[in-house]
VEXBA-63378 format. One record per residue: residue in three letters; x, y, z of N, C-alpha, C in turn. Coordinates in steps of 0.02 Angstrom, whole numbers, padded with zeros to 5 digits, always signed. Example, Ala and Ser with C-alpha at 12.3 -4.5 7.8 and 13.67 -1.06 7.14 Angstrom:
# residues 2
ALA+00660-00284+00390+00615-00225+00390+00660-00165+00390/SER+00642-00112+00354+00684-00053+00357+00645+00002+00394/
# end
This chain:
# residues 312
MET+12567+06649+08686+12536+06713+08670+12488+06704+08611/ALA+12425+06719+08622+12375+06711+08569+12359+06778+08538/ASN+12366+06784+08472+12341+06842+08436+12322+06819+08366/LYS+12297+06865+08326+12270+06844+08261+12324+06816+08215/PHE+12385+06839+08223+12439+06814+08181+12458+06743+08201/CYS+12464+06731+08266+12479+06663+08290+12424+06614+08269/GLU+12362+06636+08275+12306+06594+08256+12306+06579+08181/LEU+12325+06629+08141+12328+06621+08069+12377+06566+08049/LEU+12435+06564+08082+12487+06516+08063+12491+06456+08109/ASN+12452+06456+08163+12453+06401+08211+12521+06395+08244/ILE+12549+06452+08266+12613+06453+08301+12602+06480+08372/LYS+12650+06467+08415+12643+06487+08485+12662+06559+08497/TYR+12716+06582+08464+12741+06649+08475+12743+06688+08409/PRO+12726+06752+08409+12723+06791+08347+12792+06816+08325/ILE+12837+06768+08315+12906+06783+08295+12923+06743+08233/ILE+12941+06778+08179+12966+06746+08118+13041+06754+08116/GLN+13076+06701+08099+13148+06705+08089+13161+06731+08018/GLY+13206+06779+08011+13219+06809+07946+13247+06761+07895/ALA+13231+06774+07832+13254+06732+07776+13323+06755+07753/MET+13374+06732+07788+13442+06753+07773+13473+06705+07723/ALA+13488+06730+07663+13514+06688+07609+13578+06653+07630/ARG+13583+06589+07611+13640+06545+07626+13648+06530+07701/ILE+13605+06559+07742+13610+06550+07815+13548+06515+07843/ALA+13489+06536+07821+13426+06509+07848+13411+06442+07816/ASN+13440+06389+07845+13429+06321+07820+13385+06283+07869/ALA+13379+06217+07859+13335+06177+07901+13358+06175+07974/SER+13423+06177+07985+13449+06175+08053+13422+06234+08094/LEU+13427+06294+08066+13403+06353+08101+13327+06357+08101/ALA+13297+06349+08043+13224+06356+08037+13188+06303+08079/GLY+13214+06242+08079+13182+06189+08118+13184+06204+08193/ALA+13240+06231+08216+13247+06247+08287+13200+06303+08307/VAL+13192+06353+08264+13145+06408+08278+13074+06382+08281/SER+13055+06341+08233+12987+06313+08232+12974+06269+08293/LYS+13023+06228+08310+13015+06185+08370+13005+06226+08432/ALA+13036+06286+08434+13032+06329+08493+12968+06370+08494/GLY+12926+06364+08443+12862+06399+08443+12856+06459+08398/GLY+12911+06478+08365+12909+06531+08316+12895+06503+08247/LEU+12906+06543+08195+12900+06519+08127+12969+06519+08095/GLY+12998+06459+08087+13063+06453+08055+13056+06460+07980/VAL+13105+06491+07948+13103+06504+07877+13165+06478+07842/ILE+13154+06436+07791+13208+06414+07747+13213+06465+07690/ALA+13272+06494+07682+13282+06544+07628+13305+06508+07565/ALA+13262+06509+07513+13280+06477+07450+13335+06515+07415/GLY+13333+06582+07419+13385+06623+07387+13393+06604+07313/THR+13455+06589+07295+13469+06567+07226+13484+06492+07224/SER+13463+06456+07277+13475+06383+07279+13434+06348+07226/THR+13457+06289+07206+13420+06248+07158+13360+06216+07192/PRO+13311+06195+07153+13254+06160+07183+13273+06098+07222/ASP+13322+06061+07198+13344+06001+07235+13373+06019+07303/GLU+13411+06073+07305+13440+06095+07369+13386+06116+07418/VAL+13335+06152+07393+13281+06174+07436+13239+06115+07459/ARG+13227+06068+07414+13188+06008+07432+13222+05970+07490/GLU+13288+05965+07486+13325+05930+07538+13316+05964+07606/GLU+13317+06031+07607+13307+06067+07670+13236+06059+07696/ILE+13187+06060+07651+13117+06051+07671+13108+05983+07703/ARG+13137+05932+07674+13129+05864+07701+13166+05855+07767/LYS+13220+05891+07776+13256+05890+07840+13213+05920+07895/ILE+13181+05976+07880+13142+06010+07932+13080+05969+07950/LYS+13052+05933+07902+12994+05891+07917+13011+05835+07965/ILE+13074+05813+07964+13097+05762+08011+13107+05792+08080/MET+13128+05855+08082+13143+05889+08144+13081+05907+08185/THR+13027+05928+08151+12968+05952+08187+12905+05945+08146/ASP+12849+05939+08181+12783+05940+08150+12753+06010+08151/ASN+12787+06057+08183+12761+06125+08187+12766+06160+08119/PRO+12724+06212+08109+12726+06249+08046+12795+06280+08032/PHE+12813+06281+07969+12875+06313+07947+12861+06349+07882/CYS+12912+06383+07856+12902+06427+07798+12961+06420+07750/VAL+12948+06433+07686+13001+06440+07637+12996+06509+07606/ASN+13052+06543+07601+13054+06609+07570+13077+06603+07497/ILE+13039+06632+07451+13058+06635+07381+13087+06703+07365/MET+13148+06703+07338+13176+06765+07313+13155+06769+07239/LEU+13107+06812+07225+13072+06810+07161+13116+06830+07101/LEU+13174+06860+07114+13221+06875+07060+13263+06815+07040/SER+13259+06762+07079+13298+06702+07064+13274+06669+06999/SER+13320+06643+06961+13302+06607+06899+13263+06543+06915/TYR+13266+06521+06977+13231+06460+06997+13163+06474+07029/ALA+13140+06537+07029+13079+06555+07066+13019+06512+07047/ASP+13008+06502+06982+12951+06461+06960+12956+06390+06987/ASP+13016+06362+06984+13027+06294+07007+13018+06289+07083/ILE+13041+06339+07119+13034+06338+07192+12960+06344+07211/ALA+12922+06384+07174+12851+06391+07188+12815+06324+07179/ARG+12832+06288+07125+12802+06222+07115+12823+06173+07170/LEU+12885+06178+07190+12911+06134+07243+12874+06145+07308/ILE+12861+06208+07324+12824+06225+07386+12756+06192+07386/ILE+12723+06192+07328+12657+06160+07323+12663+06084+07328/GLU+12712+06056+07294+12723+05983+07295+12738+05957+07365/GLU+12777+05996+07403+12798+05974+07469+12751+05996+07525/ASN+12694+06026+07507+12644+06047+07556+12673+06092+07610/VAL+12713+06140+07588+12741+06189+07635+12684+06234+07660/PRO+12676+06243+07725+12616+06279+07749+12618+06355+07741/VAL+12679+06384+07739+12684+06457+07736+12740+06476+07687/VAL+12729+06529+07649+12781+06555+07605+12787+06630+07615/THR+12849+06653+07621+12862+06725+07618+12898+06740+07553/THR+12890+06801+07529+12920+06818+07464+12957+06884+07470/GLY+13008+06892+07429+13046+06954+07426+13071+06968+07357/ALA+13090+07030+07344+13120+07050+07280+13074+07037+07221/GLY+13011+07056+07229+12965+07048+07172+12893+07041+07194/ASN+12850+07028+07146+12778+07023+07157+12756+06950+07152/PRO+12728+06921+07206+12708+06850+07204+12640+06838+07171/GLY+12612+06890+07139+12546+06884+07110+12538+06825+07062/THR+12592+06809+07025+12590+06754+06977+12572+06688+07010/TYR+12592+06679+07073+12583+06615+07107+12527+06616+07158/MET+12498+06675+07170+12452+06683+07226+12392+06637+07223/ASP+12359+06633+07166+12299+06592+07161+12312+06519+07176/GLU+12367+06494+07149+12382+06423+07160+12402+06410+07232/PHE+12441+06455+07261+12459+06448+07331+12396+06446+07374/LYS+12352+06494+07361+12291+06499+07402+12246+06438+07393/SER+12243+06411+07332+12201+06352+07320+12226+06291+07357/LYS+12291+06291+07375+12320+06235+07412+12322+06248+07487/GLY+12294+06305+07508+12292+06321+07579+12358+06347+07606/ILE+12402+06369+07562+12467+06396+07583+12459+06469+07603/LYS+12483+06488+07661+12480+06557+07684+12537+06596+07650/VAL+12521+06654+07623+12569+06694+07585+12582+06760+07621/ILE+12646+06773+07634+12665+06833+07672+12722+06869+07635/PRO+12706+06918+07593+12758+06955+07558+12796+07003+07604/VAL+12859+07014+07590+12899+07065+07625+12896+07129+07582/ILE+12877+07184+07612+12867+07246+07574+12903+07305+07606/PRO+12924+07355+07566+12959+07414+07592+12918+07479+07590/SER+12853+07474+07570+12815+07536+07562+12740+07523+07571/VAL+12703+07576+07584+12631+07571+07593+12597+07549+07528/ALA+12620+07577+07472+12590+07560+07407+12594+07485+07394/LEU+12651+07455+07407+12659+07384+07396+12618+07343+07446/ALA+12612+07368+07507+12571+07334+07556+12498+07329+07533/LYS+12472+07385+07508+12403+07386+07483+12395+07339+07424/ARG+12445+07338+07380+12441+07294+07321+12441+07221+07341/MET+12483+07203+07390+12487+07133+07412+12421+07112+07445/GLU+12391+07157+07483+12327+07140+07514+12274+07129+07459/LYS+12275+07170+07408+12228+07163+07353+12237+07097+07317/PHE+12300+07074+07311+12314+07011+07277+12295+06950+07319/GLY+12282+06961+07384+12260+06905+07427+12310+06882+07478/ALA+12360+06922+07493+12409+06903+07544+12374+06893+07611/ASP+12398+06845+07650+12369+06831+07716+12396+06879+07769/ALA+12456+06902+07760+12489+06949+07805+12546+06980+07765/ILE+12578+07030+07793+12635+07060+07760+12689+07076+07812/VAL+12751+07075+07788+12808+07096+07829+12828+07165+07806/ALA+12823+07214+07850+12843+07283+07835+12915+07291+07861/GLU+12963+07292+07815+13033+07291+07835+13066+07359+07824/GLY+13093+07387+07877+13128+07450+07874+13201+07442+07855/MET+13233+07497+07839+13302+07496+07814+13354+07480+07867/GLU+13333+07472+07930+13379+07451+07982+13400+07378+07974/ALA+13363+07341+07934+13376+07270+07924+13442+07257+07888/GLY+13468+07197+07896+13526+07176+07858+13505+07151+07790/GLY+13552+07148+07742+13537+07124+07676+13504+07178+07633/HIS+13463+07157+07585+13429+07205+07540+13377+07245+07578/ILE+13378+07311+07567+13335+07355+07607+13299+07406+07563/GLY+13247+07436+07593+13211+07490+07559+13236+07557+07584/LYS+13194+07608+07579+13215+07677+07595+13187+07704+07660/LEU+13136+07671+07689+13104+07697+07749+13127+07659+07811/THR+13128+07695+07867+13144+07662+07931+13083+07624+07956/THR+13096+07576+08000+13042+07536+08028+12991+07580+08065/MET+13015+07627+08104+12969+07669+08143+12925+07711+08098/ALA+12950+07733+08041+12910+07772+07994+12863+07727+07953/LEU+12888+07670+07932+12851+07626+07887+12795+07588+07922/LEU+12811+07558+07979+12765+07511+08011+12696+07541+08028/PRO+12692+07598+08061+12625+07624+08077+12585+07645+08016/GLN+12619+07668+07964+12583+07688+07903+12555+07626+07867/VAL+12593+07572+07867+12568+07510+07837+12511+07482+07879/ALA+12519+07483+07945+12466+07457+07989+12400+07495+07979/ASP+12405+07559+07966+12345+07599+07954+12314+07586+07885/ALA+12355+07562+07839+12333+07558+07769+12302+07491+07750/VAL+12314+07438+07790+12288+07372+07772+12251+07341+07831/SER+12211+07291+07816+12172+07258+07869+12200+07189+07888/ILE+12249+07164+07850+12280+07100+07865+12335+07110+07917/PRO+12357+07057+07951+12410+07065+08001+12474+07092+07971/VAL+12507+07136+08007+12570+07166+07986+12625+07144+08033/ILE+12680+07121+08004+12737+07098+08042+12792+07151+08037/GLY+12817+07174+08093+12869+07224+08093+12938+07192+08086/ALA+12981+07222+08046+13048+07195+08035+13097+07252+08024/GLY+13159+07240+08045+13212+07289+08036+13229+07324+08101/GLY+13287+07307+08130+13307+07339+08193+13273+07312+08254/ILE+13246+07251+08250+13212+07220+08307+13253+07159+08329/GLY+13275+07159+08392+13316+07104+08415+13305+07084+08487/ASP+13258+07118+08521+13243+07100+08590+13171+07117+08606/GLY+13152+07106+08669+13082+07118+08689+13062+07191+08684/ARG+13110+07236+08694+13095+07307+08688+13076+07325+08616/GLY+13115+07299+08569+13100+07311+08498+13034+07281+08478/MET+13019+07221+08505+12956+07189+08490+12898+07229+08518/ALA+12904+07253+08579+12851+07293+08610+12839+07358+08570/ALA+12894+07389+08548+12887+07449+08508+12850+07435+08443/ALA+12866+07379+08411+12833+07360+08348+12758+07350+08360/PHE+12740+07318+08415+12669+07307+08429+12633+07373+08443/ILE+12665+07418+08477+12635+07483+08490+12623+07521+08424/LEU+12667+07509+08375+12661+07542+08310+12611+07507+08264/GLY+12582+07452+08287+12529+07419+08248+12544+07349+08224/ALA+12601+07321+08242+12619+07254+08220+12581+07201+08258/SER+12571+07144+08224+12543+07084+08257+12596+07031+08268/GLY+12657+07046+08247+12713+07000+08255+12776+07035+08232/VAL+12833+07001+08240+12897+07029+08219+12937+06978+08180/GLN+12979+07003+08135+13027+06961+08100+13097+06981+08124/ILE+13136+06931+08143+13202+06943+08172+13254+06902+08134/GLY+13307+06936+08112+13360+06901+08076+13425+06901+08113/THR+13454+06960+08125+13522+06965+08152+13530+06929+08218/ARG+13481+06933+08262+13486+06898+08327+13495+06823+08318/PHE+13463+06795+08267+13468+06723+08256+13534+06702+08224/LEU+13574+06750+08201+13641+06732+08176+13683+06700+08231/LEU+13669+06718+08294+13708+06691+08349+13674+06631+08382/ALA+13623+06605+08350+13591+06544+08376+13639+06485+08370/ASN+13639+06442+08420+13681+06382+08417+13666+06340+08355/GLU+13604+06341+08334+13584+06300+08277+13598+06333+08210/CYS+13621+06395+08211+13638+06429+08149+13707+06405+08126/THR+13711+06381+08064+13772+06349+08040+13819+06396+08003/VAL+13808+06462+08008+13853+06510+07978+13923+06502+08009/HIS+13975+06519+07972+14044+06511+07995+14054+06549+08062/GLN+14094+06520+08106+14105+06551+08171+14136+06621+08165/ASN+14176+06632+08114+14205+06699+08104+14150+06751+08095/TYR+14097+06732+08060+14039+06776+08048+14008+06792+08116/LYS+13996+06741+08157+13966+06751+08223+14010+06796+08266/ASN+14075+06783+08265+14120+06824+08306+14118+06897+08285/SER+14111+06909+08220+14107+06977+08195+14044+07012+08221/ILE+13989+06976+08222+13926+07005+08248+13934+07024+08321/ILE+13965+06979+08360+13974+06992+08431+14015+07055+08444/LYS+14064+07068+08401+14108+07126+08409+14079+07191+08382/MET+14026+07187+08343+14001+07247+08310+13972+07298+08358/LYS+13980+07362+08340+13951+07418+08377+13896+07450+08335/ASP+13865+07500+08363+13806+07530+08331+13820+07559+08262/ILE+13881+07582+08249+13896+07615+08185+13934+07570+08136/ASP+13935+07505+08150+13977+07460+08111+13944+07429+08050/THR+13883+07451+08032+13855+07430+07968+13855+07489+07920/THR+13850+07473+07856+13848+07524+07804+13804+07498+07748/ILE+13787+07543+07701+13744+07524+07645+13785+07527+07581/THR+13785+07472+07544+13820+07469+07479+13770+07463+07422/GLY+13791+07482+07363+13750+07472+07303+13694+07522+07295/THR+13698+07579+07327+13645+07629+07321+13636+07652+07249/LEU+13690+07658+07213+13688+07681+07143+13650+07632+07098/THR+13651+07569+07115+13618+07518+07074+13543+07515+07084/GLY+13519+07546+07137+13447+07541+07152+13430+07480+07194/HIS+13481+07441+07213+13470+07382+07254+13517+07384+07313/PRO+13506+07430+07360+13552+07439+07416+13551+07379+07464/VAL+13609+07366+07494+13618+07310+07539+13654+07334+07602/ARG+13627+07316+07661+13660+07334+07723+13707+07277+07744/VAL+13770+07294+07756+13821+07246+07775+13866+07275+07829/MET+13907+07232+07857+13958+07255+07904+14013+07292+07866/ARG+14039+07345+07897+14096+07381+07867+14158+07335+07867/ASN+14188+07326+07808+14250+07288+07803+14285+07309+07738/LYS+14335+07271+07718+14373+07290+07659+14331+07287+07596/LEU+14285+07239+07593+14240+07234+07535+14194+07294+07531/SER+14165+07314+07587+14120+07372+07586+14157+07436+07566/LYS+14221+07441+07585+14261+07499+07565+14273+07499+07489/GLN+14282+07439+07461+14289+07433+07388+14225+07455+07353/PHE+14168+07438+07382+14104+07460+07354+14097+07536+07359/ASP+14119+07564+07415+14115+07637+07423+14156+07673+07370/GLU+14216+07648+07358+14260+07679+07307+14230+07672+07238/LEU+14203+07613+07224+14172+07601+07159+14113+07649+07149/GLU+14073+07657+07201+14014+07701+07197+14035+07773+07183/LYS+14088+07796+07217+14112+07864+07207+14136+07874+07135/ASN+14173+07825+07110+14201+07830+07043+14146+07828+06989/GLU+14099+07782+06997+14047+07773+06946+13997+07831+06948/ALA+13986+07861+07006+13938+07916+07012+13961+07977+06973/LYS+14026+07982+06959+14053+08039+06921+14040+08033+06846/LYS+14023+07972+06824+14016+07960+06752+13945+07974+06728/ASP+13940+07991+06664+13874+08002+06635+13835+07937+06630/GLU+13871+07882+06617+13839+07816+06613+13878+07768+06658/PRO+13857+07763+06721+13892+07719+06768+13891+07646+06745/ASN+13944+07610+06757+13948+07540+06741+13920+07499+06799/LEU+13855+07486+06797+13822+07451+06852+13843+07378+06856/LYS+13866+07350+06801+13889+07280+06802+13949+07272+06847/ALA+13987+07326+06855+14047+07323+06898+14029+07306+06970/PHE+13970+07327+06992+13948+07311+07060+13933+07236+07067/ASP+13901+07208+07015+13888+07136+07017+13953+07096+07017/GLU+14000+07119+06977+14063+07083+06972+14101+07086+07038/LEU+14099+07142+07071+14133+07149+07136+14100+07106+07189/GLY+14034+07100+07185+13998+07063+07237+13992+06989+07227/ILE+14010+06964+07167+14003+06893+07153+14041+06850+07204/GLY+14005+06804+07234+14036+06758+07282+14048+06787+07351/GLY+14028+06850+07361+14041+06883+07424+14006+06851+07484/LEU+13944+06831+07474+13906+06800+07529+13935+06732+07547/LYS+13953+06694+07497+13983+06628+07509+14049+06636+07548/LYS+14089+06685+07529+14153+06696+07564+14141+06707+07639/ALA+14090+06745+07656+14076+06760+07726+14044+06701+07762/VAL+13991+06675+07732+13950+06624+07766+13985+06556+07770/ILE+14015+06535+07715+14045+06468+07711+14119+06469+07728/ASP+14156+06516+07697+14229+06517+07705+14252+06555+07767/GLY+14210+06597+07794+14228+06635+07853+14272+06695+07839/ASP+14273+06719+07777+14311+06778+07759+14270+06840+07775/VAL+14285+06870+07832+14244+06927+07854+14275+06994+07834/GLU+14328+06993+07794+14358+07054+07767+14336+07066+07695/TYR+14339+07015+07655+14320+07022+07584+14254+06985+07569/GLY+14221+06960+07620+14155+06929+07611+14100+06978+07629/SER+14040+06963+07608+13982+07006+07621+13949+06983+07687/VAL+13965+07019+07740+13938+07003+07807+13874+07044+07817/MET+13818+07016+07798+13754+07051+07804+13731+07050+07876/ALA+13713+07109+07901+13689+07115+07970+13650+07179+07977/GLY+13601+07179+08022+13561+07238+08034+13592+07285+08085/GLN+13563+07344+08091+13588+07394+08138+13580+07372+08210/ILE+13539+07321+08221+13530+07294+08289+13590+07255+08313/ALA+13639+07243+08269+13697+07201+08285+13734+07224+08348/GLY+13735+07289+08361+13769+07314+08420+13738+07289+08485/LEU+13676+07265+08483+13643+07238+08543+13649+07162+08548/VAL+13675+07131+08496+13677+07057+08494+13747+07035+08514/ASN+13754+07004+08571+13822+06990+08596+13831+06923+08630/LYS+13784+06877+08621+13792+06812+08653+13761+06757+08610/GLU+13791+06698+08613+13765+06640+08577+13718+06602+08623/GLN+13660+06584+08595+13608+06548+08632+13574+06499+08585/SER+13534+06455+08613+13492+06413+08571+13433+06455+08546/CYS+13401+06431+08493+13342+06467+08468+13287+06472+08521/GLU+13279+06418+08559+13229+06419+08612+13245+06472+08663/GLU+13308+06478+08683+13328+06529+08732+13316+06599+08705/ILE+13332+06609+08641+13322+06675+08610+13248+06694+08611/ILE+13206+06649+08589+13135+06663+08586+13105+06674+08655/LEU+13122+06631+08703+13094+06639+08770+13119+06703+08804/GLU+13181+06722+08791+13207+06784+08820+13171+06844+08791/ILE+13162+06845+08725+13126+06900+08692+13054+06904+08718/MET+13021+06847+08722+12951+06847+08745+12947+06867+08819/GLY+12996+06847+08860+12995+06867+08930+13001+06942+08937/GLU+13047+06972+08899+13056+07044+08900+12993+07079+08876/PHE+12965+07053+08822+12905+07083+08793+12847+07081+08842/ASN+12836+07023+08872+12780+07016+08919+12789+07061+08980/LYS+12850+07067+09004+12862+07110+09062+12846+07183+09046/LEU+12864+07204+08986+12853+07274+08966+12779+07288+08953/THR+12745+07241+08921+12677+07254+08900+12625+07241+08955/ARG+12645+07204+09006+12598+07189+09061+12609+07232+09122/SER+12662+07273+09120+12678+07314+09179+12632+07376+09181/
# end
């Protein structure tokens, strides 16, 4: 499928794999890139050495373009930015902050920059700073989210900027992709569907939880902190709910208590397989995701559905 976004990144299909912290490593990202999408290594809070190792693994796996996502709130953000330049990473996506500090140097090295944004105002700002494309992510997504739904956000962003817009949040099949394109997207970013990829190394308990999930099985935690996160309902999310109720009654809520409760939660779920007291991040699309496949099978199935819908 040829469109301006595919041409921009030199990829076959306009599908980006979501930057899922502790999950999106070289195994997953490399398989997505090999299959014609854009695989993404999530730097998260990893050290530069850990990220370098994943970059070098993916270079062995494929010659196709790949991406590294910088979580700009990470204490390692500056080091990861330098590493991306040193390792000649072709594409970078950014989240949780403004990549303006690094934009000029990235652009001077020919690196394509694609910020993830939750609002029209930020989309306009990123275009002004020189972003090559943007990901407009709605609150249906798993992990850290904004306040607008994908259906409300995407067309407004598409109308507001001239660079390619990638739709994200609640997209997991060809129907969702077709809807995103009708709303003005030039591509889609998909996370939850790739959790069940054979090449995804997340703990099997995590995968089994996704398979069992229904439409109402996600919830939002941390609203009081200003940094809401969508996760699967479990014992940990119930603890967050209770904490939120208690702290909301106080004149000065103890926001540190949320950090303390969440420490190590993602590792418990992703690495240890604790799906009760771990942070099982997943999008609202999880109710539609019910089978394990290879990345290639996932991408070809989505594209087949999309092409059937858009060419009929």
